[in-house]
C-alpha positions in Angstrom: 126.3 -59.6 233.1 125.9 -55.9 232.4 124.1 -54.9 235.5 126.7 -56.4 238.0 129.5 -54.9 235.9 127.8 -51.4 235.9 127.3 -51.7 239.8 130.9 -52.7 240.3 132.1 -49.7 238.2 129.8 -47.4 240.2 131.2 -48.8 243.5 134.8 -48.3 242.3 134.0 -44.7 241.3 132.3 -44.0 244.6 135.3 -45.5 246.6 137.7 -43.6 244.5 135.9 -40.3 245.0 135.7 -41.0 248.8 139.5 -41.6 248.8 140.1 -38.3 246.9 137.9 -36.4 249.5 139.9 -37.8 252.3 143.1 -36.9 250.7 141.8 -33.4 249.9 140.7 -32.9 253.5 144.2 -33.5 254.7 145.6 -31.2 252.1 143.3 -28.5 253.0 144.4 -28.7 256.6 148.0 -28.3 255.8 147.3 -25.5 253.3 145.5 -23.8 256.1 148.4 -24.3 258.4 151.0 -22.8 256.0 148.7 -19.9 254.8 147.7 -18.9 258.3 151.3 -18.3 259.2 151.7 -15.8 256.4 148.9 -13.7 257.9 148.6 -14.3 261.6 151.4 -12.0 262.5 150.1 -9.0 260.7 147.9 -7.8 263.7 150.2 -9.2 266.4 153.4 -7.6 264.9 153.0 -4.1 266.3 152.7 -5.5 269.8 155.4 -8.1 269.3 158.1 -5.6 268.1 157.1 -3.2 270.8 157.6 -5.8 273.6 160.8 -7.0 272.0 162.0 -3.6 271.1 162.6 -4.3 267.4 160.5 -2.1 265.1 163.6 -1.8 262.9 163.6 -5.6 262.5 159.8 -5.8 262.0 159.8 -6.6 258.4 162.2 -9.6 258.9 159.5 -11.5 260.9 157.4 -11.7 257.7 160.3 -11.7 255.1 162.3 -14.5 256.6 159.4 -16.8 256.5 158.7 -16.0 252.8 162.4 -16.2 251.9 162.9 -19.6 253.6 159.8 -21.1 252.0 160.8 -19.6 248.6 164.2 -21.3 248.7 162.7 -24.7 249.5 159.9 -24.6 247.0 161.8 -26.0 244.0 163.6 -28.5 246.2 160.3 -30.0 247.5 158.8 -29.9 244.0 161.6 -31.8 242.3 162.3 -34.3 245.1 158.6 -35.2 245.2 158.7 -36.0 241.4 161.8 -38.1 241.9 161.1 -40.1 245.1 157.4 -39.6 245.9 155.6 -36.9 247.8 154.2 -38.5 251.0 157.4 -39.0 253.0 158.6 -35.5 252.0 155.3 -34.0 252.8 155.3 -35.4 256.4 158.9 -34.1 256.8 157.9 -30.6 255.8 155.0 -30.7 258.4 157.5 -31.9 261.1 159.9 -29.1 260.3 157.1 -26.6 260.4 156.1 -27.8 263.9 159.7 -27.5 265.2 159.9 -24.0 263.9 156.8 -23.1 265.8 158.3 -24.4 269.0 161.5 -22.4 268.6 159.7 -19.1 267.7 157.0 -19.6 270.4 159.5 -19.7 273.2 161.6 -16.9 271.7 163.1 -14.5 274.3 164.0 -11.8 271.8 163.8 -10.8 268.2 166.8 -13.0 267.0 165.1 -16.2 268.3 161.7 -15.2 266.9 163.2 -14.6 263.5 165.1 -17.9 263.7 162.0 -19.8 264.5 160.1 -18.1 261.6 162.9 -19.1 259.3 162.6 -22.8 260.3 158.9 -22.6 259.9 159.5 -21.3 256.3 161.7 -24.2 255.5 158.8 -26.5 256.2 156.1 -24.2 255.0 157.5 -24.3 251.4 156.8 -28.0 251.3 153.3 -27.7 252.7 152.3 -25.2 249.9 153.8 -26.8 246.8 153.3 -30.4 247.7 149.6 -29.8 248.5 149.1 -28.5 244.9 151.1 -31.3 243.4 149.5 -34.1 245.3 146.1 -32.9 243.9 147.6 -33.4 240.4 148.5 -37.0 241.4 144.9 -37.9 242.0 142.6 -35.6 240.0 142.7 -34.9 236.3 143.0 -31.2 235.1 139.5 -31.0 233.9 138.1 -31.8 237.4 140.9 -30.1 239.3 139.5 -26.5 239.0 136.9 -26.9 241.8 139.5 -28.5 244.1 141.9 -25.7 243.3 139.2 -23.1 243.8 138.6 -24.5 247.3 142.4 -24.3 248.0 142.1 -20.6 246.9 139.3 -20.3 249.4 141.7 -21.6 252.2 143.9 -18.5 251.4 140.8 -16.4 251.7 139.9 -17.9 255.1 143.5 -17.5 256.3 143.5 -13.8 255.2 140.9 -13.1 257.8 141.3 -15.9 260.4 145.0 -15.2 260.6 144.8 -11.5 261.5 141.7 -12.3 263.7 143.4 -15.0 265.6 146.5 -13.0 265.8 144.7 -10.1 267.4 142.7 -12.2 269.7 145.8 -14.1 270.9 147.7 -10.8 271.4 144.9 -9.1 273.4 143.4 -12.0 275.4 146.2 -14.5 275.9 149.6 -13.9 274.5 151.0 -13.4 271.0 153.1 -16.6 271.5 150.0 -18.7 270.7 150.3 -17.5 267.2 153.1 -20.1 267.0 152.0 -22.6 269.6 148.7 -23.3 267.9 150.7 -24.8 265.0 151.7 -27.7 267.3 148.3 -29.4 267.7 147.2 -28.5 264.1 150.5 -29.8 262.7 150.1 -33.1 264.7 146.6 -33.5 263.2 147.9 -32.8 259.7 150.7 -35.5 260.2 148.0 -38.1 261.3 145.9 -37.2 258.3 148.8 -37.6 255.9 149.9 -40.9 257.5 146.5 -42.6 257.3 144.7 -41.0 254.4 147.4 -40.1 251.9 147.8 -43.0 249.5 149.7 -41.8 246.4 150.8 -43.7 243.3 154.3 -45.1 243.6 157.1 -43.5 241.6 158.5 -45.5 238.7 161.2 -47.9 239.8 164.7 -47.2 238.3 168.2 -46.2 239.1 168.8 -43.9 242.1 168.2 -40.3 241.0 171.0 -37.9 241.2 170.1 -34.9 243.4 170.9 -31.5 241.8 172.9 -30.2 244.8 174.6 -27.5 242.8 171.4 -26.1 241.5 169.8 -26.1 245.0 172.8 -24.1 246.5 172.9 -21.6 243.7 169.2 -21.0 243.8 169.4 -20.5 247.6 172.3 -18.0 247.1 170.5 -16.0 244.4 167.2 -15.9 246.3 168.8 -14.8 249.5 171.0 -12.2 247.9 168.0 -10.8 246.0 165.8 -10.4 249.1 168.7 -9.0 251.2 169.2 -6.4 248.4 165.6 -5.3 248.4 165.4 -5.4 252.2 168.6 -3.5 253.1 168.7 -1.2 250.1 167.7 2.4 250.9 167.3 1.5 254.7 170.2 -0.3 256.4 172.6 0.5 253.5 172.4 3.2 250.8 171.6 1.8 247.3 175.0 2.8 246.1 176.9 1.3 249.1 179.5 -1.4 248.7 177.2 -4.0 250.5 174.2 -3.4 248.3 176.3 -3.4 245.1 177.9 -6.7 246.2 174.5 -8.3 246.8 173.3 -7.2 243.4 176.4 -8.7 241.8 176.1 -11.9 243.9 172.4 -12.2 242.7 173.3 -11.9 239.0 176.3 -14.2 239.3 174.4 -17.0 241.1 171.5 -16.7 238.7 173.8 -17.1 235.6 175.6 -19.9 237.1 172.4 -21.5 238.1 171.1 -21.5 234.5 174.4 -23.0 233.2 174.2 -25.8 235.9 170.6 -26.6 235.1 171.3 -26.9 231.4 173.8 -29.7 232.2 172.2 -31.3 235.2 170.8 -34.9 234.9 167.8 -34.2 237.1 167.6 -30.3 237.3 165.7 -28.8 240.1 164.2 -26.3 237.7 164.7 -27.5 234.1 165.2 -24.8 231.5 162.8 -26.8 229.2 160.0 -25.4 231.3 160.7 -22.0 229.8 160.1 -23.2 226.3 156.4 -23.2 227.0 154.8 -19.8 226.4 152.0 -20.5 228.8 154.4 -21.2 231.6 156.3 -18.0 231.0 153.1 -15.9 230.9 151.6 -17.4 234.0 154.9 -17.2 235.9 155.4 -13.5 235.1 151.8 -12.8 236.3 152.3 -14.8 239.3 155.4 -12.9 240.2 153.6 -9.6 239.8 150.6 -10.8 241.9 153.0 -11.9 244.6 154.5 -8.3 244.7 151.0 -6.7 244.9 149.3 -9.2 247.2 151.9 -9.6 249.9 153.3 -6.1 249.6 149.9 -4.6 250.1 148.4 -7.0 252.7 151.4 -7.5 254.9 151.1 -4.0 256.2 147.4 -3.2 255.9 146.5 -4.5 259.4 149.1 -2.3 260.9 147.7 0.6 259.0 144.2 -0.2 260.3 145.4 -0.4 263.9 147.5 2.8 263.8 145.3 5.0 261.6 141.7 3.9 262.3 142.3 3.3 266.1 141.1 -0.3 265.8 142.5 -2.8 268.2 144.2 -5.9 266.9 140.9 -8.0 266.9 139.0 -5.3 265.2 141.7 -5.0 262.6 141.4 -8.7 261.9 137.6 -8.3 261.5 138.1 -5.4 259.1 139.9 -8.0 256.6 136.6 -9.9 256.3 135.5 -8.2 253.2 138.6 -9.3 251.4 138.1 -12.9 252.5 134.4 -12.8 251.4 135.5 -11.6 247.8 138.3 -14.0 247.4 136.3 -17.0 248.8 133.3 -16.4 246.5 135.3 -15.9 243.3 137.9 -18.5 244.0 135.4 -21.3 244.5 133.0 -20.0 241.8 135.7 -19.6 239.1 137.1 -23.1 240.0 133.6 -24.6 239.6 133.0 -22.9 236.3 136.3 -24.1 234.9 135.5 -27.7 235.9 132.1 -27.5 234.3 133.0 -25.7 231.0 136.7 -26.2 230.6 137.1 -22.4 229.9 139.6 -20.5 232.0 141.6 -17.9 230.0 139.9 -14.8 230.9 139.6 -15.3 234.6 143.1 -14.3 235.5 143.0 -11.5 232.9 139.9 -9.9 234.5 141.2 -10.7 238.1 144.4 -9.0 237.5 142.7 -5.8 236.2 140.4 -5.8 239.3 143.5 -6.0 241.6 145.0 -3.0 239.8 141.8 -1.1 240.4 141.8 -2.1 244.1 145.4 -0.9 244.6 144.6 2.4 243.0 141.7 2.8 245.4 143.8 1.8 248.4 146.3 4.5 247.5 143.7 7.2 248.2 143.2 6.2 251.9 143.9 8.7 254.6 143.4 9.1 258.2 139.9 10.5 257.7 138.6 7.9 255.3 135.5 6.1 256.7 136.2 2.5 257.6 133.3 1.0 255.4 134.9 2.6 252.3 138.3 0.9 253.2 136.3 -2.5 253.6 134.9 -2.0 250.0 138.3 -1.5 248.7 139.5 -4.7 250.4 136.6 -6.6 249.0 137.5 -5.6 245.5 141.0 -6.8 246.0 139.7 -10.1 247.2 137.5 -10.5 244.1 140.4 -9.9 241.8 142.7 -12.3 243.6 140.2 -15.1 243.7 139.5 -14.9 240.0 143.1 -15.6 239.0 145.3 -17.0 241.6 144.6 -20.6 241.6 143.6 -20.7 237.9 147.2 -19.8 237.1 148.5 -22.9 238.9 146.0 -25.1 237.1 147.2 -23.7 233.7 150.8 -24.6 234.6 149.8 -28.1 235.7 147.9 -28.7 232.5 150.9 -27.8 230.4 153.2 -30.5 231.7 152.9 -34.4 232.3 152.5 -35.8 235.8 156.2 -36.7 236.0 157.1 -33.0 235.8 154.1 -31.5 237.5 155.8 -31.0 240.9 158.8 -29.2 239.3 156.6 -27.1 237.2 154.2 -26.2 240.1 157.1 -25.4 242.3 158.8 -23.2 239.7 155.6 -21.2 239.2 155.2 -20.9 243.0 158.8 -20.0 243.3 158.5 -16.9 241.2 155.3 -15.8 242.9 157.1 -16.2 246.2 160.0 -14.2 244.8 157.5 -11.5 244.1 156.1 -11.9 247.6 159.6 -11.4 249.1 160.3 -8.4 246.9 156.9 -6.9 247.5 157.0 -7.4 251.3 160.6 -6.2 251.5 160.3 -3.2 249.2 157.0 -2.0 250.7 158.4 -2.6 254.2 161.7 -0.7 253.3 159.8 2.2 251.7 157.3 2.3 254.5 159.9 2.3 257.4 162.1 4.9 255.5 159.1 7.1 254.8 157.7 6.8 258.4 161.1 7.7 259.9 161.5 10.7 257.6 158.0 12.0 258.2 158.3 11.6 262.1 161.6 13.4 262.0 160.1 16.1 259.8 156.9 16.7 261.8 158.3 15.9 265.3 161.9 17.2 265.1 162.3 18.0 268.8 161.0 14.5 270.1 160.6 12.1 267.3 159.0 9.5 269.4 157.1 11.5 271.9 157.4 11.3 275.6 157.6 7.5 275.7 160.9 6.8 274.0 162.0 6.2 270.5 159.8 5.2 267.7 161.0 1.5 267.8 158.8 1.0 270.8 155.5 2.3 269.3 152.6 0.0 269.8 148.9 0.8 269.0 148.1 1.0 272.6 150.8 3.5 273.3 149.8 5.7 270.3 146.2 5.7 271.5 147.3 6.9 274.9 149.4 9.8 273.7 148.0 13.4 273.8 145.7 14.3 270.8 148.3 16.5 269.0 151.1 14.0 269.0 148.8 11.1 268.2 147.4 13.0 265.2 151.0 13.5 263.9 152.0 9.9 264.3 148.7 8.7 262.7 149.1 11.0 259.8 152.7 9.8 259.3 151.7 6.2 259.2 149.0 6.9 256.6 151.3 9.1 254.4 154.2 6.7 254.6 152.2 3.6 253.4 149.4 4.6 250.9 151.6 6.0 248.1 153.3 2.6 247.8 150.0 1.0 246.5 149.8 3.4 243.6 153.4 2.5 242.5 152.2 -1.1 241.9 149.4 -0.3 239.6 151.3 0.0 236.3 153.1 -3.4 237.1 149.7 -5.1 237.7 148.3 -3.8 234.4 151.3 -5.0 232.6 150.7 -8.5 234.0 147.1 -8.4 232.7 148.3 -7.5 229.2 150.7 -10.5 229.3 147.9 -12.8 230.3 145.8 -11.7 227.3 148.2 -13.8 225.2 147.5 -17.1 227.0 146.6 -20.0 224.8 143.6 -21.8 226.2 144.6 -25.5 225.8 142.0 -28.2 226.5 142.1 -29.5 230.0 143.1 -33.1 230.4 140.6 -35.7 231.5 143.2 -38.2 232.5 146.5 -38.3 234.5 149.6 -39.1 232.5 152.2 -41.3 234.2 155.5 -42.1 232.7 154.4 -41.1 229.1 151.0 -42.9 229.4 147.7 -41.5 230.3 145.8 -43.2 233.0 142.0 -43.1 232.7 140.4 -41.5 235.8 136.6 -41.5 236.3 135.5 -38.0 235.8 132.2 -36.6 237.1 129.7 -35.2 234.5 131.0 -31.7 233.7 128.8 -31.0 230.8 129.9 -30.6 227.2 133.4 -29.6 226.3 133.5 -26.0 225.2 133.0 -25.6 221.6 132.3 -29.2 221.0 129.2 -31.1 221.6 131.0 -34.4 222.4 132.8 -35.3 225.6 136.5 -34.7 225.6 138.4 -37.9 224.6 141.7 -39.1 225.8 144.8 -39.5 223.5 146.3 -42.9 222.7 148.8 -44.1 225.3 152.3 -43.4 224.4 151.7 -39.8 223.1 154.9 -37.8 223.4 155.0 -36.1 226.8 156.6 -32.8 225.9 154.6 -29.6 225.4 151.0 -30.4 225.3 151.3 -34.0 226.5 149.1 -33.3 229.5 146.3 -32.1 227.4 143.7 -34.2 225.7 144.4 -32.9 222.2 147.1 -30.8 220.5 146.4 -27.1 220.6 147.1 -26.6 216.9 145.4 -28.1 213.9 142.0 -26.8 214.3 139.8 -27.7 211.4 138.5 -25.0 209.1 135.4 -23.5 210.5 135.7 -25.1 213.9 135.5 -23.2 217.1 139.0 -22.1 218.3 140.3 -24.5 220.9 138.4 -27.5 219.6 140.7 -30.5 218.6 140.7 -31.2 215.0 139.2 -34.6 213.9 142.5 -35.9 212.6 144.0 -35.4 216.1 141.1 -36.7 218.1 141.0 -40.3 219.3 138.0 -42.4 217.9 135.2 -42.3 220.3 134.2 -45.7 221.7 131.6 -47.4 219.5 132.4 -45.5 216.3 134.6 -48.2 215.0 
């Protein structure tokens, strides 16, 4: 009787593992779809804005996508918790495809920006729902290796995006940066339809949608990004428009908090902020968003204008960053799944990012390309060590019924950081560039070919040496100081992460207040304890540490910190 039972259990485990891999393959495809769109325009952008005569609107091509996806992140997260994630996930993919069609056929900058906005409305769902769906099928202890691979997808897109953007721009047309999403999106839809089989949400009364919270969050997010985008460029910082936007941001944020405290099903529950680990990881994620997107959004433009690289070469020069991020993201995820230890990865990673930013701030027009590549590789190493681990920490803090909202909230603040970083860096860059060109070329600020709005890398390379040298120097001097400004902010985030509490990673998935056992591959002994981690008795309260296998407090005298106390540990099978 024992042998057939053991064989049946192994068969069930193999079937479940195969199903998880199929689901994961579809999620990776959609993550690649969304992350590519955040980077593919970086090398194509100079040519696009030159053709459409819109250098002054350049930052909106990137910013509008990030803003739209940011606004929708909490909506997708909460609605996925309430009504299930599969249908909403497929809707997000469809919206993303539609935006790609609109932008791909855009006759001018207005239509291009509109298409990018629609893409962002769908892209927000692709990002957060992919991360939340993993939490539906894989327990936290095993989730690290999957999250590490998802981080590797970002690494791949950081190079594949600029590379594809450059190749499309030079060999075909930049419009394929958008058109390629159509077949990829259809493939993602098919994968979701046939392979994505998720647990059904608990039956109950029809949930009330937090419409007020959604609207107020959209207003606050939009006003904040407009403030950082227009302040100091389109409008002076003390102008009536910027002051109005600042006031609108604060008012909408205060009203949002008040509404969420009373909402039956809040889109971003204030109870999330009672968890210290959530606050720390969210602050760190916001800073990483500022640094990562603020720095990387304009590096390919720098490489094209300053080093003389064409669009394809600029994409290839981003490979070192991809390599660093890919290795450390997958490696750290596998280590976390094997040992259960995770606290120091984001701390060290954030400090490495700070060092990379300091080095990037020293770049100039005469710096050798291989040195720039080393700086980029260091940036990738730092991002890979911490980015996906922060999401894992958030998911391990809350039960599965709240994991979508918690994941979305954490991503929301990271995207807010990305919006602010991209907008602020873009605003400072454009302002500095205009001032430097006016100062150094007062008689003909754009040279013989028209105004600076129409600059493309090809045009700059064709200019006389003297004029080209002035323009290249202006691009370098306008961008690199911004990197140094971000270093103290990133170091502060690392200090905050030092105070993370390393809670044991759950080996089960909690649904509706109960923990559902999930077969877990052999991951080695639990850190600080020679026994495998055990699962708490069903019915354990779901607040705070409910998603973990044991309370964080109550360590027995002399025990290794982080090891559950015997009085809190479920009795192992066979011990009576």
